[in-house]
C-alpha positions in Angstrom: -23.2 17.3 -41.3 -19.5 16.9 -41.4 -17.6 18.3 -38.4 -14.0 19.0 -37.7 -13.1 18.1 -34.1 -9.9 19.1 -32.3 -9.8 16.7 -29.3 -7.4 16.8 -26.5 -5.4 13.5 -26.4 -3.3 12.6 -23.3 -2.1 9.1 -22.5 -1.9 9.7 -18.7 -1.2 12.3 -16.0 2.5 12.7 -16.9 2.0 12.9 -20.7 2.3 16.4 -22.2 -0.9 15.9 -24.3 -1.9 17.6 -27.5 -4.9 18.5 -29.7 -5.6 16.0 -32.5 -7.9 16.8 -35.4 -10.6 14.4 -36.6 -13.5 14.6 -39.0 -16.8 13.0 -38.2 -20.2 12.7 -39.8 -23.0 13.6 -37.4 -26.7 14.0 -37.4 -28.5 17.0 -36.0 -30.6 14.7 -33.7 -27.5 13.2 -32.0 -26.5 14.3 -28.6 -22.9 15.5 -28.2 -21.9 12.3 -26.5 -23.5 10.2 -29.3 -21.4 12.2 -31.7 -18.3 11.2 -29.7 -19.5 7.6 -29.8 -19.6 7.8 -33.6 -16.1 9.2 -33.6 -14.9 6.4 -31.3 -16.5 3.7 -33.5 -14.7 5.2 -36.5 -11.4 5.2 -34.6 -11.8 1.6 -33.4 -12.7 0.3 -36.9 -9.6 2.0 -38.3 -7.3 0.5 -35.6 -6.8 3.7 -33.6 -7.4 4.1 -29.8 -10.7 5.6 -28.9 -11.1 8.9 -27.1 -11.6 8.4 -23.3 -14.4 10.5 -21.8 -16.6 10.2 -18.7 -20.3 9.5 -18.9 -23.0 7.7 -17.0 -26.7 8.6 -16.9 -26.7 10.8 -20.1 -29.7 12.6 -18.6 -28.1 15.6 -17.0 -28.2 14.1 -13.5 -24.9 12.5 -12.6 -22.5 15.3 -13.7 -19.8 12.9 -15.0 -19.9 14.2 -18.7 -17.6 17.0 -17.9 -15.6 18.6 -20.7 -14.7 22.0 -22.1 -16.3 22.6 -25.5 -15.0 25.6 -27.4 -13.6 27.1 -24.2 -16.8 26.7 -22.2 -17.5 24.0 -19.6 -20.3 21.8 -20.9 -20.5 23.8 -24.1 -22.3 26.9 -25.5 -25.8 26.2 -24.1 -26.6 27.8 -20.8 -27.9 25.5 -18.0 -27.0 22.4 -20.1 -24.7 19.5 -19.4 -22.6 18.0 -22.1 -24.8 15.0 -22.5 -27.9 17.2 -23.0 -26.2 19.3 -25.7 -27.4 18.3 -29.2 -25.7 18.7 -32.6 -28.6 20.7 -34.0 -26.8 23.7 -32.4 -23.9 23.2 -34.9 -23.7 23.6 -38.6 -22.0 21.6 -41.4 -18.3 22.3 -41.5 -18.0 23.7 -38.0 -14.8 23.1 -36.0 -15.3 22.1 -32.4 -12.5 22.2 -29.8 -12.9 19.6 -27.0 -10.7 19.6 -23.9 -10.8 18.3 -20.3 -11.5 20.5 -17.3 -8.4 22.5 -16.5 -7.6 22.7 -12.8 -4.6 21.7 -10.8 -7.1 20.0 -8.4 -8.5 17.9 -11.2 -5.5 16.1 -12.7 -6.1 14.5 -16.1 -6.3 10.7 -16.0 -6.6 10.2 -19.8 -7.8 12.3 -22.7 -11.0 14.1 -21.5 -11.2 12.2 -18.2 -10.1 14.1 -15.0 -9.9 13.0 -11.4 -12.4 14.8 -9.3 -11.8 13.0 -6.1 -11.1 16.3 -4.4 -14.9 16.9 -4.4 -15.4 13.5 -2.7 -12.9 14.4 0.0 -14.8 17.7 0.7 -18.0 15.8 1.1 -16.3 13.3 3.4 -14.9 16.2 5.4 -18.4 17.3 6.4 -21.0 17.2 3.7 -23.4 15.0 5.6 -25.6 14.7 8.6 -24.2 12.2 11.1 -26.6 12.6 14.1 -29.0 9.7 14.8 -32.3 11.0 13.6 -34.2 7.7 14.2 -37.1 6.9 12.0 -38.5 9.5 9.5 -40.5 12.1 11.4 -44.0 13.0 10.5 -43.9 15.5 7.7 -45.2 18.5 9.6 -43.5 17.9 13.0 -40.5 20.1 12.1 -41.8 23.2 10.5 -39.5 24.6 7.8 -40.2 28.0 6.3 -40.9 27.8 2.6 -38.2 30.3 1.7 -35.6 28.0 3.6 -37.0 24.9 1.9 -36.8 26.5 -1.6 -33.3 27.7 -1.0 -32.2 24.3 0.3 -33.7 22.6 -2.8 -32.1 25.1 -5.1 -28.7 24.4 -3.6 -29.3 20.6 -3.6 -29.5 20.7 -7.4 -25.7 20.7 -7.5 -24.5 17.6 -9.3 -20.8 18.0 -8.5 -19.7 18.2 -12.1 -16.9 20.7 -11.5 -17.9 23.2 -14.2 -17.6 26.0 -11.5 -14.0 25.1 -11.0 -13.2 24.9 -14.7 -14.8 28.3 -15.3 -13.3 30.1 -12.4 -10.1 32.1 -13.2 -8.9 31.2 -9.7 -9.8 27.5 -9.9 -12.1 27.9 -6.9 -14.7 25.3 -5.8 -16.6 27.8 -3.7 -19.9 27.5 -5.6 -19.8 23.7 -5.1 -18.8 24.1 -1.5 -21.4 26.8 -0.9 -24.2 24.7 -2.5 -23.4 21.7 -0.2 -23.3 23.9 2.9 -26.5 25.8 2.0 -28.4 22.6 1.2 -27.8 21.3 4.8 -27.6 24.6 6.6 -31.1 25.6 5.7 -32.7 22.5 7.2 -33.2 21.6 10.9 -31.3 18.3 10.4 -28.2 20.2 9.4 -28.0 22.5 12.4 -26.2 20.3 15.0 -23.0 20.1 12.9 -23.4 23.3 10.9 -20.3 25.2 12.1 -18.1 22.2 12.4 -19.1 21.3 8.9 -18.1 24.6 7.3 -14.7 24.7 9.0 -13.9 21.1 8.0 -15.0 21.5 4.4 -13.2 24.8 3.9 -10.0 23.2 5.3 -10.3 20.4 2.9 -11.0 22.9 0.0 -7.7 24.6 0.8 -5.8 21.3 1.2 -7.0 20.1 -2.2 -5.4 23.2 -3.8 -8.5 25.0 -5.0 -8.1 28.8 -5.4 -9.9 31.5 -3.5 -13.1 33.1 -4.6 -13.0 36.7 -5.9 -16.7 36.8 -6.9 -16.2 37.0 -10.7 -19.5 35.1 -11.1 -18.1 32.8 -13.9 -18.9 29.8 -11.8 -22.6 30.5 -11.6 -22.7 31.3 -15.3 -21.2 28.0 -16.2 -23.2 25.9 -13.8 -25.5 23.6 -15.7 -28.0 23.5 -12.7 -27.9 27.3 -12.2 -26.8 27.2 -8.6 -27.3 30.8 -7.3 -24.1 32.8 -6.6 -25.4 33.8 -3.2 -24.6 30.3 -1.8 -21.0 31.6 -1.6 -22.3 34.4 0.7 -23.8 31.7 2.9 -20.5 29.9 3.0 -18.7 33.0 4.0 -21.2 33.9 6.7 -21.1 30.5 8.3 -17.3 30.4 8.2 -17.0 33.7 9.9 -19.6 32.7 12.5 -17.7 29.5 13.1 -14.2 31.1 13.4 -14.4 34.8 14.3 -17.7 34.3 16.0 -16.5 31.3 17.9 -19.5 29.1 17.2 -17.5 26.0 16.3 -17.4 23.5 19.2 
């Protein structure tokens, strides 16, 4: 199939940037990133500069393949990362608009590549367990209710891609933040630092310039790992307990 691509080209963070139109021949069995590889090969052979885009595992695990496709983070397929999107979902002659994630907290580095260091800073602020747990305990020594374990595992599916931020009309990272807090907050190992963690991570969320959550639900709809929206409720409950409830040390 022959496709018309409108790709965002931007030399660096200070460049104004623009959409540039290209044509590319693709096969329906290609992944979306393989199609971009074909485009880049064509550009290189013609002496033009290739399109910069992030990728790593190409298996829907790492979250680095973040881009907005036809106005939707990761493209039209629900619960699918860009690297798992295949060209069989498109038809000959289609026009596809490809842009980077749009957020003041994710400045563009080049073309489709954005700087998501703000997520790393939130994790550094509290998204970990620092207590000395010693060797691994026997599996049944700390009983965890199945409902709590299931909820923790569901939240742990977050790959930190940033689709929630790109989809949110406020540019909020509350779904990401809620997922990280729920993942640790449902397990015994996460309890000693639970309330210090939420305050530190929320403070970093605000310092990074992310917007506030108004519960539009766009984040959960765009999430390729289908993180449930109620992790934001967990975030809010823990934050209130830590601040208004005075449970933070």
